C-alpha positions in Angstrom: 85.9 97.2 146.8 85.5 100.9 146.5 82.6 102.5 144.5 83.0 106.0 143.1 81.2 108.3 140.7 82.4 111.1 138.5 80.4 113.8 136.7 82.1 115.1 133.7 81.3 117.0 130.5 82.8 114.4 128.3 83.8 110.8 128.8 86.2 109.2 126.4 86.7 105.4 126.6 89.8 104.1 124.9 93.4 105.1 125.6 94.8 104.8 122.1 95.8 107.8 120.1 92.3 108.4 118.9 91.1 108.6 122.5 94.1 110.6 123.7 93.6 113.3 121.1 89.8 113.4 121.7 90.3 113.8 125.4 93.0 116.4 125.1 91.0 118.4 122.5 87.9 118.6 124.7 89.9 119.5 127.8 91.9 122.2 126.1 88.7 123.9 125.0 87.4 123.9 128.6 85.4 120.7 129.1 85.9 118.5 132.2 87.0 115.1 130.7 87.5 111.6 131.9 89.8 109.4 129.7 89.3 105.8 130.5 91.6 103.1 129.2 92.0 99.4 130.0 95.7 99.2 129.6 98.5 100.4 131.9 99.9 102.7 129.2 98.5 105.1 126.7 98.9 104.9 122.9 97.1 101.7 122.1 98.8 99.8 119.3 101.6 102.4 119.2 102.5 101.9 122.9 105.4 99.8 124.2 103.0 96.9 124.7 102.5 96.5 120.9 104.9 98.8 119.1 103.3 99.6 115.8 104.5 102.6 113.8 102.3 105.6 113.9 101.6 106.2 110.3 99.0 108.3 108.5 98.3 110.3 105.4 102.0 110.6 104.4 102.1 106.8 103.8 105.8 106.7 104.5 106.4 109.7 102.2 104.3 108.5 99.3 101.9 111.5 99.7 103.4 115.0 99.8 102.7 117.8 102.3 100.3 115.3 104.0 101.6 115.0 107.6 99.0 115.6 110.2 99.1 118.8 112.3 97.1 119.4 115.5 97.5 117.1 118.5 99.1 114.2 116.7 101.4 116.7 115.0 102.4 117.9 118.5 103.2 114.4 119.5 105.3 113.8 116.3 107.4 117.0 117.0 107.8 116.3 120.7 108.8 112.7 120.1 111.3 113.8 117.3 113.0 116.0 119.9 112.9 113.7 122.9 113.2 110.4 121.2 115.1 110.5 117.9 116.2 106.9 118.3 112.5 105.7 118.4 112.5 104.1 121.9 109.0 102.8 122.5 109.2 103.4 126.2 110.1 107.1 125.7 107.1 107.3 123.3 104.8 106.1 126.1 106.0 109.1 128.2 105.6 111.6 125.4 101.9 110.5 125.0 101.4 110.5 128.8 102.8 114.0 129.2 100.4 115.4 126.6 97.5 114.0 128.7 98.8 115.0 132.1 99.4 118.6 131.0 95.6 119.2 131.0 94.2 120.1 134.4 90.6 119.4 133.3 91.4 115.9 132.2 91.1 113.0 134.7 93.0 109.9 133.5 91.9 106.4 134.5 94.4 103.7 133.3 93.8 99.9 133.8 90.1 100.7 133.9 87.9 98.4 131.9 84.3 99.7 131.1 82.0 96.8 131.6 78.6 98.4 131.9 76.7 101.1 129.9 73.5 102.7 131.0 71.0 104.2 128.5 67.8 106.2 128.9 65.6 106.6 125.9 68.4 105.7 123.6 71.0 108.1 125.1 74.0 107.0 127.1 73.8 108.4 130.6 76.7 106.6 132.3 79.4 104.0 131.9 80.9 102.0 134.7 84.5 100.8 134.8 86.6 98.5 137.0 90.1 99.5 137.8 92.3 96.4 138.0 94.8 96.2 140.8 93.0 98.9 142.8 89.6 97.2 143.0 87.8 100.4 142.3 84.5 100.6 140.5 83.8 104.0 139.0 80.5 105.3 137.4 81.1 108.0 134.9 78.3 110.4 134.0 78.3 112.9 131.2 76.1 114.4 128.5 78.5 113.1 125.7 80.4 109.8 125.3 83.2 108.9 122.9 83.9 105.3 122.0 87.6 105.2 121.0 88.1 101.6 122.1 88.9 100.2 118.6 86.8 97.2 119.2 83.7 99.3 119.7 82.7 97.8 123.1 80.9 100.8 124.5 78.8 101.5 121.5 77.9 97.8 121.3 76.7 97.8 124.9 74.7 101.0 124.2 72.9 99.3 121.3 74.5 101.3 118.5 74.3 99.4 115.2 77.5 98.1 113.7 79.0 95.8 111.2 81.7 93.1 111.5 83.3 91.7 108.3 83.1 92.5 104.6 80.2 94.0 102.8 79.0 92.4 99.5 80.0 94.3 96.4 76.4 95.0 95.4 75.8 97.0 98.6 78.1 99.9 97.8 79.5 98.9 94.4 83.0 98.7 95.7 85.4 96.9 93.2 87.4 95.3 96.0 84.4 94.0 98.0 83.6 90.3 97.7 80.5 89.0 95.8 79.0 87.8 99.0 79.2 89.4 102.4 81.2 87.5 105.0 82.8 87.8 108.5 86.4 87.9 107.3 88.6 90.5 109.0 92.2 91.7 109.0 94.1 89.7 111.6 96.2 90.7 114.6 100.0 90.9 115.0 102.6 90.4 117.6 106.2 91.7 117.2 109.6 91.2 118.7 112.9 92.9 119.0 116.5 91.8 119.6 119.9 93.2 120.3 123.6 92.2 120.0 125.2 91.5 123.4 128.7 91.0 121.9 128.9 87.6 123.6 127.7 84.1 122.5 124.0 83.8 123.2 122.1 80.5 122.9 118.4 80.1 122.4 116.4 77.0 123.5 113.1 77.1 121.8 110.1 77.1 124.2 107.4 74.5 123.8 105.1 76.9 122.1 107.6 77.6 119.2 106.3 76.2 115.9 108.5 74.4 113.4 107.9 76.7 110.4 109.5 74.5 107.8 106.9 73.8 105.1 104.6 76.7 106.1 106.0 79.2 103.5 106.7 81.7 106.3 110.5 81.2 106.0 110.2 82.2 102.3 109.3 85.7 103.4 111.8 88.4 104.1 113.5 87.4 107.3 116.6 89.6 108.3 118.5 89.6 111.6 118.4 93.5 111.6 114.6 93.7 111.5 112.5 94.2 114.6 109.1 95.4 115.7 106.9 96.6 112.9 109.3 95.4 110.2 107.4 92.1 111.0 104.0 93.6 110.3 103.2 90.4 108.3 103.3 88.2 111.4 99.5 88.4 111.4 96.8 85.9 112.1 93.2 85.5 113.2 91.3 87.1 110.3 89.1 84.0 109.9 88.1 84.1 113.6 86.3 86.5 115.9 89.2 88.7 116.9 87.7 89.5 120.3 86.3 86.2 121.4 89.3 84.3 120.1 91.9 86.9 121.3 93.7 84.4 123.6 93.9 81.8 120.9 95.2 84.3 118.4 97.9 85.5 120.9 99.1 81.9 121.4 99.3 81.2 117.6 101.3 84.4 117.0 103.6 83.6 119.9 104.3 80.2 118.2 105.2 82.0 115.0 107.4 84.6 116.6 109.4 82.0 118.6 109.5 79.8 115.6 111.0 82.6 113.5 113.6 83.4 116.2 114.4 79.7 116.5 115.1 79.7 112.8 117.3 82.8 113.0 119.3 81.5 115.9 119.5 77.8 115.2 119.2 77.2 111.5 122.8 78.1 110.7 121.6 80.5 107.9 122.3 83.7 109.9 125.2 85.3 111.7 123.3 85.5 114.9 125.6 84.0 117.6 125.6 87.2 119.7 122.0 88.1 119.2 119.3 87.7 122.0 115.6 88.5 122.2 115.0 91.6 124.4 111.2 91.8 123.9 108.2 89.8 122.6 104.8 91.4 122.6 102.2 89.9 124.8 99.2 91.9 123.6 98.0 91.2 120.1 97.8 94.3 118.0 94.2 94.1 116.6 93.5 95.6 113.2 89.7 95.2 112.8 86.5 94.4 114.6 83.2 96.4 114.9 82.6 99.3 112.6 79.7 101.5 113.7 77.0 102.9 111.3 76.9 106.7 111.1 74.9 109.0 108.8 77.5 108.3 106.1 79.5 105.2 105.5 82.8 105.9 103.8 83.4 103.7 100.8 86.2 102.8 98.4 84.9 105.2 95.9 84.8 108.1 98.4 88.6 107.6 99.0 89.8 106.8 95.5 87.7 109.6 93.9 88.7 112.0 96.7 85.1 113.1 97.2 84.7 116.4 98.7 82.5 116.5 101.9 81.2 119.8 103.1 81.4 118.4 106.7 85.1 117.3 106.4 86.7 117.4 109.8 89.8 115.2 109.2 91.7 113.7 106.4 93.5 110.5 105.4 95.9 109.3 102.8 97.3 105.8 103.8 96.7 103.3 101.0 93.6 101.1 101.0 95.7 98.3 102.7 94.0 94.9 102.9 95.7 91.7 104.0 94.8 88.1 103.2 92.5 86.5 105.8 95.0 83.6 106.3 97.6 86.1 107.6 101.1 84.7 107.9 100.0 81.4 106.4 98.7 82.9 103.2 100.4 81.7 100.0 100.2 85.1 98.3 101.3 88.6 99.0 101.0 89.9 102.6 98.9 92.9 101.5 97.2 94.6 98.6 97.5 98.3 98.5 95.9 101.0 96.4 96.8 104.7 96.9 94.6 107.7 96.3 96.0 110.4 94.1 96.3 112.7 97.2 94.6 113.0 100.6 90.9 112.5 101.1 88.2 114.0 103.4 86.7 112.3 106.4 83.2 113.7 107.1 81.8 114.3 110.5 78.8 112.2 109.6 81.0 109.1 109.7 82.1 109.8 113.3 78.9 109.6 115.2 76.2 107.0 115.7 73.0 107.3 113.6 70.9 105.9 116.4 72.6 106.9 119.7 72.6 110.7 119.6 75.3 111.4 122.2 77.7 108.7 121.0 80.7 109.7 118.9 83.6 107.6 117.8 87.1 107.7 116.3 89.6 105.1 115.4 89.2 101.6 113.9 85.5 101.7 114.6 84.2 104.6 112.5 81.5 104.3 109.9 83.4 102.9 106.9 83.2 99.8 104.8 85.7 97.1 105.2 87.5 98.3 102.1 87.6 102.0 103.1 88.6 101.0 106.6 91.7 99.5 105.1 93.0 103.1 104.9 91.2 105.0 107.7 92.4 102.5 110.4 96.0 103.7 110.7 96.8 105.6 113.9 97.7 109.1 112.8 94.4 109.2 110.8 92.6 107.8 113.9 94.2 110.6 116.0 93.0 113.2 113.5 89.5 111.8 113.9 90.0 111.9 117.6 90.7 115.6 117.7 87.6 116.2 115.6 85.2 114.3 117.8 86.8 115.6 121.0 86.2 119.1 119.7 82.6 118.2 118.7 82.0 116.7 122.1 83.1 119.9 123.8 80.7 121.9 121.7 77.9 119.4 122.3 78.4 119.3 126.1 77.8 123.0 126.2 74.7 123.1 124.1 73.0 119.7 124.5 71.2 117.8 121.7 72.7 115.2 119.5 75.7 115.1 117.2 73.6 115.3 114.1 72.3 118.7 115.1 75.8 120.2 115.7 76.5 123.1 113.3 79.4 121.8 111.2 80.7 125.3 110.4 81.1 125.9 114.2 83.0 122.6 114.5 85.2 123.3 111.5 85.9 126.9 112.7 87.0 125.6 116.1 89.2 122.9 114.6 90.9 125.4 112.3 91.5 127.7 115.3 93.2 124.8 117.1 95.3 124.0 113.9 93.6 120.6 113.7 94.4 118.3 110.8 92.3 119.7 108.0 93.2 120.2 104.3 91.5 122.7 102.0 88.8 123.8 104.6 88.3 127.5 104.9 85.7 128.9 107.3 85.4 132.6 108.1 86.2 133.3 111.8 84.4 136.5 112.8 86.4 136.7 116.1 89.8 136.8 114.3 90.9 140.4 114.2 93.7 139.5 111.8 91.3 138.8 108.9 90.9 142.5 108.3 94.5 143.5 108.9 96.9 144.9 106.3 99.8 142.5 106.3 103.3 143.3 105.2 106.9 142.1 105.8 110.3 143.6 105.4 111.3 140.6 103.3 109.3 138.4 100.8 110.4 135.7 98.5 109.8 136.9 95.0 112.3 135.0 93.0 111.2 131.4 92.4 114.2 129.3 91.8 117.1 127.3 93.2 120.8 128.0 93.1 122.8 125.1 91.4 125.2 123.1 93.5 127.4 122.2 90.5 125.9 118.7 90.1 123.9 117.1 87.3 121.5 114.3 87.1 121.0 112.2 83.9 117.7 112.5 82.3 117.5 108.7 81.9 113.9 108.8 83.1 111.1 111.4 83.1 111.5 114.0 85.8 108.8 116.4 87.1 109.4 119.8 88.7 106.4 120.9 90.7 106.2 124.7 91.3 103.5 127.1 92.5 102.2 129.4 89.8 101.0 132.9 91.0 100.3 134.8 88.9 102.0 133.2 85.9 104.7 130.9 84.6 106.1 132.4 81.4 109.5 130.8 81.3 111.5 128.1 83.1 115.2 128.2 82.9 117.3 125.1 83.6 121.0 124.2 83.5 121.7 121.4 81.0 124.6 119.4 79.9 124.3 117.4 76.7 126.7 115.0 74.8 125.3 116.1 71.5 122.9 118.7 70.0 119.4 117.4 70.5 115.8 118.3 71.5 114.4 118.5 75.0 110.7 117.8 75.3 108.9 119.4 78.2 105.2 119.3 79.1 103.2 121.4 81.6 100.6 119.5 83.6 98.1 120.6 86.2 97.6 118.4 89.3 93.9 118.0 89.1 93.1 118.8 92.7 94.8 121.3 95.0 95.8 118.6 97.5 97.5 116.5 94.8 101.1 116.7 93.7 101.2 114.5 90.5 100.7 115.3 86.8 97.0 114.9 86.1 96.1 117.0 83.0 98.5 118.1 80.3 98.2 121.7 79.3 101.0 122.3 76.8 104.1 120.7 75.2 107.2 122.6 74.2 110.3 121.4 72.4 113.6 123.2 72.9 116.9 122.7 71.1 119.9 122.0 73.3 123.4 122.4 72.2 126.3 120.1 73.1 128.0 121.0 76.4 126.8 123.0 79.4 124.4 125.8 79.0 121.3 127.6 80.4 118.2 126.2 78.6 115.0 128.2 78.6 111.5 126.7 78.2 108.8 129.1 77.1 105.6 127.9 78.8 103.3 131.0 78.9 101.0 129.5 81.5 98.5 132.0 83.1 96.0 130.2 85.3 92.7 131.7 86.3 93.7 131.2 90.0 96.9 130.3 91.7 97.8 126.7 91.4 100.6 124.1 91.4 101.8 122.8 88.1 104.3 120.0 87.2 106.7 120.6 84.4 107.6 117.2 83.0 111.0 116.8 81.4 110.9 113.7 79.2 113.7 111.2 79.3 116.5 112.1 76.8 119.5 109.9 76.5 122.8 111.8 76.8 121.2 114.8 78.4 121.6 115.8 82.1 120.0 118.7 84.1 121.6 120.7 86.8 120.7 120.1 90.5 120.4 122.3 93.5 120.0 122.0 97.2 118.0 124.7 99.2 114.8 125.4 97.4 111.6 127.4 98.1 109.0 125.5 100.3 106.4 124.0 98.1 108.8 123.1 95.2 109.2 119.4 94.6 111.1 117.1 92.1 109.3 114.0 91.0 111.0 111.0 89.5 109.1 108.6 87.3 109.4 104.9 88.1 110.8 102.4 85.7 109.6 98.9 85.3 113.0 97.6 86.7 112.7 99.7 89.9 112.1 97.6 93.1 108.8 98.1 94.9 108.9 100.2 98.1 108.1 97.1 100.2 109.4 93.8 98.9 106.4 92.0 100.4 103.8 94.1 98.6 103.6 94.2 94.8 102.8 97.6 93.3 99.4 98.1 91.9 99.5 99.5 88.3 98.5 103.1 87.3 99.0 104.8 90.6 100.2 108.3 90.0 101.7 108.8 93.5 103.8 105.7 93.2 104.5 106.1 89.4 106.0 109.5 90.4 108.0 109.3 93.6 109.6 112.2 95.5 111.4 110.4 98.4 114.7 110.2 96.6 114.7 114.0 96.0 113.9 115.0 99.6 116.0 118.0 100.4 117.2 118.4 96.8 115.9 120.1 93.7 116.7 120.9 90.1 118.6 124.1 89.5 116.1 126.4 87.9 114.6 129.9 87.8 111.3 131.2 86.6 109.7 134.4 85.3 107.8 136.5 86.2 108.4 137.1 89.9 106.1 135.0 92.1 103.4 136.2 94.5 103.1 132.7 96.1 105.0 133.6 99.3 103.6 137.1 100.1 103.0 138.1 103.7 99.2 138.3 103.2 99.1 134.5 103.0 99.2 134.3 106.8 95.6 135.5 106.9 94.2 133.7 103.9 92.5 131.0 106.0 94.7 128.1 105.0 97.6 127.1 107.2 99.2 124.4 105.1 99.9 123.7 101.4 96.8 123.4 99.2 97.2 124.4 95.5 100.2 126.4 96.6 102.4 126.9 99.7 99.9 129.2 101.6 102.6 130.7 103.8 104.8 133.8 104.1 108.4 133.2 103.2 111.2 135.7 103.5 114.0 135.8 100.9 116.8 133.3 101.6 119.4 134.6 103.9 117.2 137.5 105.2 118.3 136.8 108.7 122.0 137.3 107.8 121.6 141.0 108.3 119.3 141.1 111.3 115.8 140.3 112.4 112.9 139.8 109.9 109.6 141.3 110.7 106.0 140.4 109.8 103.5 143.1 110.5 99.7 143.3 110.8 98.1 146.7 110.9 94.5 146.8 112.1 92.0 149.2 110.6 91.2 150.6 114.1 92.4 150.0 117.6 91.1 146.8 119.3 91.4 145.0 122.6 93.9 142.1 122.0 93.9 139.2 124.4 95.4 136.3 122.4 97.9 135.9 119.6 98.2 132.6 117.8 101.0 131.9 115.4 101.3 128.8 113.2 104.9 128.3 112.1 105.9 126.1 109.2 107.0 122.7 110.4 107.5 121.2 107.0 104.4 118.9 106.7 106.2 117.2 103.8 108.7 115.6 106.2 107.6 112.1 107.1 108.0 111.6 110.9 107.4 108.2 112.5 107.4 107.6 116.3 109.4 104.4 116.4 112.0 102.8 114.2 111.0 103.0 110.5 113.5 105.6 109.7 115.4 108.6 111.2 115.8 112.2 110.1 119.1 114.0 110.4 117.6 116.6 112.8 115.7 116.6 116.1 113.9 119.9 115.4 112.4 120.7 112.0 114.9 123.2 110.6 112.1 125.3 109.0 110.5 126.1 112.4 111.2 129.6 113.8 113.4 129.3 116.9 113.6 132.7 118.4 111.0 135.5 118.1 109.1 138.2 119.9 105.6 139.6 119.5 105.0 143.3 119.8 101.9 145.4 119.9 101.6 149.0 118.8 100.2 150.9 121.8 99.8 154.7 121.7 102.1 154.9 118.6 105.0 152.9 120.1 105.8 149.2 119.9 105.7 147.2 123.2 106.7 143.6 123.8 103.8 141.2 124.3 105.8 138.0 124.4 109.3 136.7 123.7 110.3 133.1 123.0 113.7 131.4 122.6 114.3 127.8 121.6 110.9 127.2 120.0 110.4 123.8 118.5 106.6 123.8 118.1 104.3 124.6 115.2 101.3 126.2 116.9 102.1 128.8 119.6 99.2 130.3 121.6 100.1 133.5 123.5 97.4 134.5 126.0 98.1 138.0 127.4 97.9 138.6 131.1 95.4 141.4 130.4 94.0 142.7 127.2 96.0 145.4 125.3 94.5 148.1 123.2 96.5 148.0 120.0 96.2 149.0 116.3 99.0 146.7 115.1 100.9 143.5 115.9 104.3 142.4 114.6 106.2 139.2 114.7 110.0 139.8 114.9 112.0 136.7 114.1 115.7 136.5 115.0 116.5 132.9 114.3 115.2 129.6 112.8 116.2 126.1 113.7 118.5 125.9 110.6 116.6 127.1 107.6 117.8 130.2 105.7 114.3 131.5 105.1 111.7 132.5 107.7 108.3 130.9 107.0 105.1 131.4 108.8 101.7 129.7 107.9 99.2 131.8 109.9 98.7 134.5 112.4 95.4 134.9 114.3 94.4 137.7 116.7 91.6 137.5 119.3 90.0 139.8 121.7 88.8 138.9 125.2 85.4 137.2 124.1 87.2 134.6 122.0 90.3 134.1 124.2 88.5 131.9 126.8 
């Protein structure tokens, strides 16, 4: 046996997406990092060992403009390009390449941390055993991150935690039980199959369970399903999911092979040429320890979308709780409640209240069982991971405990790295761009959509969400009516800048519509005190249709109201009543719009948006957009003139990667493109030196959102311009942010 030791700035234990993003975040900022995971591959439940979809705040497209940016966003975009078919083995390599690209990051796979050393309540070292190599390594660092999911490191360090459900009286949560208990969400094992084209028999192994009479076969079983389509193959919530892990695995195996035996041998399916190609051997755990931080997230925090001044990440997945009996439950496989939009995750929920140098991200954060039902999904865990990895880097350089870390400094650093934050604005004194005069040779000023000749019946309420800056005086639609009648329209605000549903009605207008096709004008006269999004609701009108369009300005959405007869999004999960984001769905209108135009001209897409401190939609698009087709006649230029010459060492550009597009790493759905069409493809950066423009950088074939250009040596310049010559398919050029830094901030 070999015994080794490592001295690092940050030690991250846990190789899931939370740990990966934490480790990469700290390493990119300059910390020496050890990432220690006890599995042979990275990715945790998303890896090829378990194969769970990476989902997050978009909630499969339920929430709008909610996809995470930052490191998990990089993974989504890279996987989209490399792995459009959703191959779980390819996904493993996408995650591994992200880690291996960091020279300051030491990766230790197959290494199980079994011992934690503390001195006066602080962790000073952890020791891991590398299976197969028989190596024992002692990792020393000033900061430690528990991203293990099960919370094993924090537990060994003496950090307080909870297991199970809190009583309703403790936090006043409506979904909590009357009496606290140890019930948990269970674990799952999946399988996949393929068609060989030849007759394939299946002899059930001894472990296969006869599922007749269990109620399992009454669930949705289809031969085309695989992997996470069988999320409901879940069990173990009544047990200790760690101590009974082996028993849980065997029970899940018995169910998986029982289901496959039913598919192959019951005679109820056309499955003669199907064969199993994979069955998981590692149960995908959902829940175990949850640590106690300075704040415990609750059901009310999420559903009321409480603002936290120390917000460092966000979520949006439904509060998604499953019956403790799992697959043997006699009722629905899950109960879900959506927030009206995304919600904040505060830094105070991501560190231990008693172990000052212990931070955590993932399934084990400081949240109640009910709130955990939303925060547990992997893209949200990854967002938390980037936040705590960034915090760990800052702590390693200054000492002290997490509680003493200035939150403004943490948020500023996260924003600079394009981390997943919504609605957080922090002044960056090092950013030269904040004082620049910004202009462009093309700006989108006409808010509207050209009709495609089609019409959609107004057989249900439709909503048109548009940004208003500075006013919405009139809205013009194309209509087609069987008879003369009245169109009723209402203007609603969205309640919160991160929400995209009607919340508060401002005005109602009624407009006479003649028979036949015509342009119909709605006089709304809405002048808000500050820029905002509004929803113009067109009430259902039998015999009336409205014109449709295709290409539309970014930030415009069409919402379709659900009818009682509409099927739920998931047949296994009944819809909760009175949920605005499910009562108004936008998935079916993805890529389409109503044909419309507005007056007066809009200011929502002006060039100055790239320095307004927000790099994603929040009460408006918060980006610069050229007019459609601006590239048809040549390059499009965005220009930043500085008030005085300055030494420039680094240029950061955040391109629009359409955070409304729902991307999933594996096999839930596919998009028609491998690179987001809105992303700028070819561009160059130029600096004005001595009155003439010189090239600083040139890129062709870009497919990334956040591009960091570090100059070989500082350049004295009084202006910078971005010259775009091509996008990846969009007819408009859109850019979210430009940041300029001198030598002190570039390192």
